[in-house]
N, C-alpha and C positions, 0 to 999 in steps of 0.2 A: 877633668874639663873645667877651664876659669869661669866663675858666674858671670855673666853679662853685667855691665855697668847699670847702675840704676836707671839714667837717661835713656839706656837702650830698652828699658822694660815698661815703658809709659808712652802712651802717646802725645807727646810733647806738644805740638800745635794746639790739640784740641785741649789739653790741659792748661795750655796758656791761656786760651781764650776764657774759658769757665773760671780761672783763677783771676783774670782782670775784671770780668764782669762783677765776681764775687767783692773784690777789692773796691770796685766802685762804688758799690752799696754803702761804704763807710768812709770814703776818702775822694777828694777831686781827682780830675785828670792830672794835674800837676805832680800830684804825689806817686804817680806810676812810674816805675822805671823798670827795664828789662832783669836788671839783677835782683830787685825785689821779688819780681814773678819768678824767676828762675830759682830763687830760695824756697818761695812758696810751693813750688810744684815738686821741690826736690831734684831738680837737674842741675848741671854745670851752666855758667852762662855762656859760654862758647857752644854748648848744645842748643841752647834757646836762640842764639844767633844763627844757626843755620837754618832755623825757620821764620825768623824775623829779622831783618838785616839792621833794624833801627826802632825806637820806640814809636816812630810814626809808622813804621809799617804795622807795627802792634795794633795801633790806634784804628787804624784803615779797617783790619780786620775784625776788631771788636765792633766798629761802627756797623760793619755789615751783619756781625752777629746778632747786634741790637735788632735790626729789621728782621730777622729771621725769627728771633723772638716774637716780636709784635706781629708776624705773619701767621705763626703758629697760633699764638692768641686769637687772632681773627677767624682763622678757619675753625678752632675749636668752638668759639662763640657760635659762629655761623651753623655749623652742625647741631649745637644744643638747642637752637630757636628755629631750626630749618621750617617747622610747622607753621611759623607765625613770622610773616616779614617785618612787622612793624616791632616786637620784640628783639627780632634779630639785629636791626639797627640801632634800636634803643641800647641794649645790651652792649653792644660793639661799642658805642660812644662811651658808655661808662666803663668797661674794660680798659679803653684806651686811656682815660683818666687815671685808673688804678694802676696801669702800666707805668706811666709817667711818674706817679706819686711814689712807687715802690722802687722807681729806678731811676731817681732825678739825676745823677752825674752820667749816667748812660744816655739817657734821654737827651741831656744836653750835647753829649758828643756826637749823637745822630743827627742832630737838627742844627747845632752850632759848632761845628768841629773845629779844632785849632788850625790856624792856616798850613802849619808845618806838616800837617797829615796830608795836605794835596787835595782833600775831599772838599767839593765845591759847596755843600750843606744842602743842595737840591736833592730831597728826598726820594724824587721821581726818575733821577739821572741812572740809578742803578737799576738791575733786572728786578732785584728782591724788593726795593722801594716801589717799584712800579706794579709790582704785584701786590701788595699791601692795597694801593688805591685801585686796583681792579677788582678786588674782594668788596671794598665800600662800593664802588658803582654797581657791582652785582646785586648788592643788598637794595640799593635804592632802586634798580629796576625790578626787583623782586616786589618793591611796594607798589610800584608803579603796575604791576601786573594784578596786583588787588585791588587797584582802583584808586591809588593816593597820587598826589602829585601829578594830574593828567597833562598839564602843560608843561612841565618841567622838562628840561634836558638834563638826562641823568648825570653826565659828566659834571655839569657846571653844578648841579644841586650836591653831588659828591664833593666839589671842591668847597661849596659853603658850608656842608656838614664840618668837612678835615679842617677848613681854617678856623670854625668857630671852637671846635674840640681842642685843637693845638693852642689855638690863642689862649682859650681858658688855661689849660695846663701850663703854658709858659708863663703867663703872667702870675700864676698861682705859685710855681716854683722860685720866680723873680721878686715873690712877696710884693706883687703889684695889684692884688685883687682888691677891688673895691669893697670892702666890708667893714662894718662898724666894729671898732676894737672889741676885742674878746671872742669876736665870732671865727670859726674855722675858715679860712679861704677857700677850702676845697669844697667845702658847701655851695659857695657861689659858683664854682667851676661846674658841679653836678646840676645846680640850678639852670645853668645855661644850656646843656644838653638836655633837660627834662623841658624848657620852654620851646627848644627848637622841635622837639619831637612832637608837642603838643600842636604847634603850628602844623607839621606833618599831617597830623592825625585829622586836622580840620579840614584838609583838602580830600579827605575820603569820600567814600559814597556816603550819601545821607539817608537815612532811613525815611521813605515817603510816610507823611500822616495818614493815620487809619480814617478812611472816609466815613466809617459808621461811628467815630468816636464822637 
C-alpha cells in the first residue's frame, strides 16, 4: 500500500496557525506568506490553500487564535487567584501586559489588523473577544462582592481597566511610553497597572479605628 503523502499525515490548519503565531514572534505580518508557512509545516502550497484561500484568510484565523490564547491566559490567571479577587484582577492586568510584550506582532494583528483582512479591529466584535471582556467584568464583579468599587458600574470600570492596560501596552510597543532615557518603558506600563489597582484598593472596606486605642 502506498504511503500517505506528508500533508495528509498532519493537521494542516492547526499546524499553520501555530507556525504563523511562532513566526510572528520574530517577524512582522508583512513577512508572512502562505508559501513560507507551507514550507515551515512541511506541506505543499496547494494543500495549504485548501484550508486558507489567501494570506488574508490565514491572518483572520490567526487574529482569532490570538484572542483564544489571551482568553486561555485570562482563565488560567483567574483560576490561580480564585480566592483573592484583587490579586485576580491585578495579576490579570500584569499577565495581559506580558502577553503583549511577548507577542508584539500578534498583539498588533489582534488590535490593529491590516485592512485587507476584513477584520474591523473591534476586539469585542467576535465571540472570543467578547468572552475576554466577560472574564474581565467577572473579575471586577468579584472585587465588588468583596466590598471594593461600591458605586461603580462593573462594565464601565472593566472598560477603564482594559483601556488603561491596552493603552499602556500599545504605547510601549510603539516606543511612545514617556520614560526617561535608559529606563525600560515596560516598567512604566506595569506602574500604570499598579497605580490603577491601588486606586481600586483604596475604595475597599476600611478598618474601623479601635475605640480602646
